[in-house]
C-alpha positions as CSV (number, residue, x, y, z in Angstrom):
1,M,155.7,132.1,90.1
2,L,156.0,135.8,90.7
3,S,158.6,136.7,93.3
4,F,158.7,139.4,96.0
5,A,161.8,140.7,94.4
6,A,159.7,141.7,91.3
7,I,157.4,143.7,93.6
8,E,160.4,145.5,95.1
9,T,161.6,146.3,91.6
10,A,158.1,147.6,90.8
11,R,158.3,150.0,93.8
12,E,161.4,151.6,92.2
13,T,159.6,151.8,88.9
14,I,156.7,153.8,90.3
15,R,158.6,155.8,92.8
16,G,157.8,159.5,92.2
17,R,155.5,158.7,89.3
18,V,152.5,157.2,91.3
19,M,151.2,158.7,94.5
20,R,152.1,157.1,97.8
21,T,148.6,157.3,99.2
22,P,147.8,157.8,102.9
23,M,146.7,155.1,105.2
24,L,144.6,156.4,108.1
25,P,142.6,155.1,111.0
26,A,138.8,154.7,110.5
27,P,137.3,155.2,114.0
28,A,133.7,154.9,112.9
29,L,134.3,151.6,111.1
30,S,136.4,150.4,114.0
31,A,133.5,151.2,116.5
32,M,131.0,149.5,114.2
33,S,133.0,146.3,113.6
34,G,135.0,145.8,116.8
35,A,138.2,145.7,114.8
36,E,141.0,148.3,114.7
37,V,140.6,149.4,111.1
38,F,143.0,151.4,108.8
39,I,142.1,152.4,105.3
40,K,144.5,152.8,102.4
41,Y,143.1,155.5,100.2
42,E,143.9,154.4,96.7
43,N,140.9,156.4,95.5
44,L,143.2,159.5,95.8
45,Q,145.4,158.6,92.9
46,V,145.3,160.9,89.8
47,T,142.9,158.5,88.1
48,N,141.2,157.7,91.5
49,S,142.3,154.0,91.4
50,F,145.1,151.7,92.4
51,K,145.3,150.6,88.8
52,E,148.0,153.2,88.0
53,R,150.6,151.0,89.7
54,G,150.3,147.9,87.6
55,A,149.7,149.8,84.4
56,L,152.9,151.9,84.8
57,V,155.0,148.9,85.6
58,K,153.8,147.1,82.5
59,L,154.2,150.1,80.2
60,A,157.7,150.9,81.6
61,S,158.8,147.3,80.8
62,L,158.1,147.7,77.0
63,G,161.0,148.1,74.5
64,E,161.1,150.9,72.0
65,K,159.6,148.9,69.1
66,E,156.7,147.8,71.3
67,R,156.1,151.4,72.4
68,Q,156.0,152.5,68.8
69,R,153.4,149.8,67.9
70,G,151.1,151.1,70.6
71,V,149.2,149.2,73.3
72,I,145.6,148.0,73.8
73,A,143.6,147.1,76.9
74,M,140.1,146.2,77.9
75,S,138.6,147.5,81.1
76,A,135.4,148.6,82.8
77,G,137.1,151.9,83.5
78,N,139.9,152.1,86.1
79,H,142.5,150.0,84.2
80,A,141.5,152.0,81.1
81,Q,142.2,155.3,82.7
82,A,145.5,154.1,84.2
83,V,146.8,152.8,80.9
84,A,145.6,155.9,79.1
85,L,147.3,158.3,81.5
86,H,150.7,156.6,81.7
87,A,150.8,155.7,78.0
88,S,150.2,159.4,77.3
89,R,153.0,160.3,79.7
90,L,155.4,157.8,78.1
91,G,154.4,158.8,74.5
92,I,152.8,155.4,73.7
93,P,149.6,155.3,71.6
94,A,146.8,153.6,73.5
95,T,143.5,151.9,72.5
96,I,141.0,151.0,75.2
97,V,138.0,148.7,74.7
98,M,135.3,149.2,77.3
99,P,131.9,147.5,77.8
100,V,128.9,149.7,76.7
101,T,127.7,149.5,80.3
102,T,130.7,151.3,81.7
103,P,129.7,154.4,83.7
104,F,130.0,157.5,81.5
105,V,132.3,159.2,84.0
106,K,134.9,156.5,83.4
107,V,134.6,156.6,79.6
108,A,135.0,160.4,79.6
109,A,138.0,160.3,81.9
110,T,139.7,157.7,79.7
111,R,139.2,159.8,76.6
112,S,140.5,162.9,78.4
113,H,143.9,161.2,78.7
114,G,144.2,160.9,74.9
115,A,143.3,157.2,74.4
116,R,141.2,155.9,71.5
117,V,138.1,154.4,73.2
118,V,136.0,151.6,71.7
119,L,132.8,150.7,73.4
120,D,131.7,147.1,72.7
121,G,129.9,144.4,74.6
122,E,127.7,144.2,77.6
123,T,130.4,142.5,79.8
124,L,134.2,142.4,80.3
125,A,134.3,139.1,78.5
126,E,132.7,140.6,75.4
127,A,134.9,143.6,75.5
128,Q,137.9,141.4,75.8
129,A,136.9,139.5,72.6
130,R,136.7,142.8,70.7
131,A,140.0,143.9,72.1
132,E,141.7,140.7,71.1
133,A,140.4,141.1,67.6
134,I,141.8,144.7,67.3
135,Q,145.1,143.6,68.9
136,A,145.5,140.9,66.3
137,A,144.5,143.1,63.4
138,E,146.7,146.1,64.3
139,G,149.6,144.3,66.0
140,L,149.2,146.2,69.3
141,V,150.8,145.2,72.6
142,W,148.3,143.7,75.0
143,V,148.1,145.3,78.5
144,H,146.0,142.9,80.5
145,P,144.2,144.3,83.6
146,Y,145.2,141.5,85.9
147,D,146.7,138.4,84.2
148,D,150.2,139.8,83.7
149,P,153.2,139.4,86.1
150,H,154.3,143.1,85.6
151,V,150.7,144.3,86.5
152,V,150.5,142.0,89.5
153,A,153.9,143.2,90.8
154,G,152.8,146.8,90.4
155,Q,149.6,146.2,92.4
156,G,151.6,144.4,95.1
157,T,153.3,147.7,96.0
158,V,150.2,148.7,97.9
159,A,150.8,146.2,100.7
160,C,154.4,147.2,101.0
161,E,153.3,150.8,101.8
162,M,150.6,149.6,104.2
163,L,153.0,147.5,106.2
164,E,155.5,150.3,106.4
165,D,152.8,152.5,107.9
166,Q,151.3,149.8,110.1
167,P,153.8,147.0,110.6
168,D,151.7,145.0,113.0
169,L,148.5,144.5,110.9
170,D,146.8,141.2,111.5
171,M,144.7,141.2,108.3
172,L,144.4,142.7,104.9
173,I,141.0,142.8,103.2
174,V,141.4,143.1,99.4
175,P,138.7,143.2,96.6
176,I,139.0,140.5,93.9
177,G,138.1,140.8,90.3
178,G,140.5,138.8,88.2
179,G,142.9,138.6,91.2
180,G,145.7,140.9,90.2
181,L,145.4,143.2,93.3
182,I,145.0,140.4,95.8
183,A,147.7,138.2,94.3
184,G,150.3,141.0,94.4
185,N,149.4,142.2,97.8
186,A,149.0,138.7,99.4
187,L,152.5,137.8,98.0
188,A,154.0,141.0,99.3
189,A,152.3,141.0,102.7
190,K,153.3,137.4,103.4
191,A,156.9,138.1,102.4
192,I,157.0,141.1,104.8
193,R,154.9,139.7,107.6
194,P,154.4,135.9,107.4
195,S,151.7,135.8,110.1
196,I,149.4,138.2,108.4
197,E,146.1,136.9,107.1
198,C,144.8,138.0,103.6
199,V,141.1,137.9,103.0
200,G,139.5,138.5,99.6
201,V,136.1,140.0,98.7
202,E,134.0,139.4,95.6
203,A,130.6,140.6,94.6
204,E,128.1,137.9,95.2
205,L,127.0,138.1,91.6
206,Y,130.6,137.4,90.3
207,P,132.2,134.7,92.5
208,S,134.7,133.6,89.9
209,M,137.7,133.3,92.3
210,W,135.5,131.7,95.0
211,N,134.4,129.1,92.4
212,A,138.0,128.5,91.3
213,I,139.3,128.0,94.8
214,H,136.4,125.9,96.1
215,G,135.6,124.0,92.9
216,G,132.1,125.6,93.0
217,D,129.7,126.4,90.3
218,R,127.9,129.5,91.6
219,P,126.3,131.5,88.8
220,C,128.4,134.4,87.6
221,G,126.7,137.4,86.0
222,G,124.2,140.2,86.4
223,P,124.1,143.9,86.9
224,T,126.3,144.9,89.9
225,L,127.3,148.1,91.6
226,A,130.8,146.7,91.7
227,E,131.4,146.6,87.9
228,G,135.2,147.0,88.5
229,I,135.4,143.5,89.9
230,A,132.6,141.9,87.7
231,V,135.0,139.4,86.3
232,K,133.9,135.9,85.1
233,F,137.3,134.4,84.7
234,T,140.3,134.4,87.0
235,G,143.9,134.9,85.8
236,K,146.3,132.1,85.2
237,T,149.0,134.2,86.9
238,T,146.9,135.1,89.9
239,L,145.0,131.9,90.8
240,P,148.0,129.9,92.1
241,I,149.1,132.9,94.3
242,V,145.6,133.4,95.7
243,R,145.3,129.6,96.3
244,E,148.5,129.6,98.3
245,H,148.4,132.9,100.2
246,V,144.7,133.9,100.7
247,S,142.9,132.4,103.7
248,G,139.3,133.1,102.6
249,I,136.9,135.0,100.3
250,V,133.9,136.9,101.5
251,L,131.0,137.3,99.1
252,V,129.0,140.5,99.5
253,S,125.5,141.3,98.3
254,E,124.5,144.4,96.3
255,S,122.8,145.9,99.4
256,Q,126.0,145.4,101.4
257,L,128.0,147.2,98.6
258,E,125.5,150.0,98.6
259,R,125.8,150.3,102.4
260,A,129.6,150.4,102.1
261,V,129.6,153.2,99.5
262,N,127.2,155.2,101.6
263,F,129.4,154.6,104.7
264,C,132.4,156.0,102.8
265,L,130.6,159.1,101.9
266,T,128.7,159.8,105.1
267,Q,131.3,158.6,107.7
268,Q,134.7,158.8,106.0
269,K,133.7,161.9,103.8
270,L,135.2,160.3,100.7
271,I,133.8,158.9,97.5
272,A,134.2,155.2,96.7
273,E,132.8,153.2,93.8
274,G,131.2,149.8,94.4
275,A,134.3,147.8,93.8
276,G,136.4,150.3,95.7
277,A,134.3,149.9,98.8
278,A,134.1,146.1,98.6
279,G,136.6,145.6,101.5
280,I,134.4,147.8,103.8
281,A,131.3,145.8,102.6
282,A,133.1,142.6,103.8
283,L,133.8,144.1,107.2
284,L,130.2,145.3,107.6
285,A,128.8,141.9,106.3
286,E,130.9,139.7,108.7
287,P,132.2,141.8,111.6
288,G,132.7,138.7,113.8
289,R,135.4,137.5,111.4
290,F,137.5,140.6,112.0
291,R,136.6,141.6,115.6
292,G,139.7,142.2,117.8
293,K,142.1,142.3,114.8
294,R,144.2,145.1,113.4
295,V,142.8,145.3,109.9
296,G,144.0,147.1,106.8
297,I,141.5,147.7,104.0
298,I,142.4,148.9,100.5
299,L,139.8,151.4,99.3
300,T,140.6,150.7,95.6
301,G,138.8,153.4,93.6
302,G,136.4,156.3,93.6
303,N,135.1,156.5,90.0
304,I,131.3,156.3,90.5
305,D,128.6,157.9,88.4
306,P,127.2,160.9,90.5
307,R,123.6,159.8,89.6
308,I,124.2,156.3,91.0
309,L,125.8,157.8,94.1
310,A,122.8,160.0,94.7
311,S,120.5,157.1,94.3
312,I,122.5,155.0,96.8
313,M,122.3,157.8,99.4
314,V,118.5,158.0,99.1
315,R,118.1,154.2,99.2
316,E,120.1,154.1,102.4
317,L,117.9,156.7,104.0
318,E,114.9,154.5,103.1
319,R,116.6,151.5,104.6
320,E,117.3,153.4,107.8
321,D,113.6,154.6,107.9
322,R,114.7,158.2,107.6
323,I,112.7,158.5,104.4
324,V,109.3,156.8,104.7
325,A,106.4,156.5,102.2
326,I,102.9,155.9,103.5
327,R,99.5,155.5,101.8
328,M,96.0,156.4,103.1
329,T,92.5,156.1,101.7
330,I,90.7,159.4,102.6
331,P,87.5,161.3,101.7
332,D,88.1,163.7,98.8
333,R,87.1,166.9,100.6
334,P,88.6,170.3,100.9
335,G,90.9,171.0,103.9
336,L,91.6,167.4,104.8
337,L,95.1,167.4,103.2
338,G,95.9,170.6,105.2
339,S,94.9,168.9,108.4
340,I,97.1,165.9,107.6
341,A,100.0,168.1,106.8
342,T,99.5,170.0,110.0
343,L,99.5,166.8,112.1
344,I,102.7,165.6,110.4
345,G,104.4,168.9,110.9
346,R,103.4,168.9,114.6
347,M,105.0,165.5,114.9
348,G,108.3,166.9,113.6
349,A,108.4,165.2,110.2
350,N,109.1,166.8,106.9
351,I,106.9,166.2,103.9
352,L,109.0,165.5,100.8
353,E,106.3,164.5,98.3
354,V,102.5,164.2,98.1
355,E,100.5,162.4,95.4
356,H,96.7,161.9,95.0
357,R,95.6,158.7,93.3
358,R,91.9,159.1,92.5
359,H,91.4,156.6,89.8
360,F,92.2,153.3,91.6
361,L,89.2,151.0,91.3
362,D,89.5,150.0,95.0
363,T,89.0,153.7,96.0
364,P,85.5,155.0,96.6
365,A,84.2,157.4,94.0
366,K,84.2,160.2,96.6
367,G,87.6,159.2,98.0
368,T,91.2,159.2,97.0
369,K,94.4,157.4,97.9
370,L,97.0,159.7,99.3
371,D,100.7,158.8,99.1
372,I,103.0,160.9,101.2
373,T,106.8,160.6,101.4
374,L,108.2,161.8,104.7
375,E,111.6,162.6,106.2
376,T,111.7,161.2,109.7
377,R,114.3,160.7,112.5
378,D,114.1,156.9,112.6
379,S,111.7,153.9,112.6
380,N,110.3,154.8,116.0
381,H,109.5,158.3,114.8
382,A,107.8,156.9,111.7
383,H,105.7,154.5,113.9
384,E,104.6,157.4,116.1
385,I,103.4,159.4,113.1
386,M,101.4,156.4,111.8
387,E,99.8,155.9,115.3
388,A,98.9,159.6,115.5
389,L,97.2,159.4,112.0
390,A,95.3,156.3,113.0
391,A,94.1,158.0,116.2
392,E,92.6,160.7,113.9
393,G,90.8,158.1,111.9
394,L,93.3,158.2,109.1
395,P,95.1,154.7,109.2
396,A,98.1,154.6,107.0
397,T,100.1,151.7,105.4
398,R,103.8,151.7,104.7
399,I,104.7,151.4,101.0
400,S,108.0,151.2,99.2
401,A,109.0,154.8,98.3
402,G,108.6,155.6,94.7
403,S,106.5,152.4,93.9
404,D,103.1,150.9,94.2
405,D,104.2,148.0,96.3
406,I,102.9,147.7,99.9
407,S,105.8,146.8,102.2
């Protein structure tokens, strides 16, 4: 079993070589949840992820002959970048195997640190199989993303810093993939403050640790925003520590992960990836569990594809009824569209998109279906606009923006 002494040694290893990230109050999140919330900003590391800690501790432990052989790792992105960066700094050749589904921003960043990148497999499990084959063929040293005592010890340094900054925390909320981060931090936190409660968070699509702890058989797989914690198998090193020191695991949905990423950007003014914001997703999903507590959340990473981030922002505006799509069947005559636009403008809404659909068979030959996407203040404002249209003999139906589905 890993000891707290190993985590203290890891702190000395990373001192001056890995950023001691800030931990700051989150007033908006506190107001929303009823807890007193502090966020540890690991997304501010050089590679924008906590993974630098464990990677450096592992690489620093290697002997000269192992360093000359070179190292290999498999990762969906953040561990890859961390190994590539610190291997480069230590003069160690690095090969990284990544799933082909890894966001391009993470692949490009890993290559920029000088590593040889191999893209293979749809999942981490498939990428690991390819990495193991390369490792055996070339005699490289394996740097596992979570199932390694050195890596777990390195990740545990986060909690040490958090409890130095806020010694009276009641809870830690920590994302779970294979368990390296939560194992190290639960062990460190309990050693420093035995009364603290450690809660894990997994993506609902990948409840591997939840299954292992509860003896469950929930399905594990599918496309998730939190690809950084999309792990099907828990670590042999991490599972016993989690079983002993973690009080519960919250499973969060894809929409809750999206909401958390959007919250980070719009309220905290910082970028978080899906896995990075999983702790915030747990707080938003189950606020009653944390109400009245002093809670520390690790924002674990900020490596998200800009296109995905833009999509999340628009989707959240739709969920909040600040972007609304409506459909009307109208006579196809000159001037009517102008009248509709004038009414909508008078109501204080902004027209984002207009589309005529003249060839639907349920539309009269002299009519057209008109789809309009609007920017509104909120759901009440949208309802007022639809009532005003109906009063003019132009009843409208809400549709899902960008689709043909009536909502």
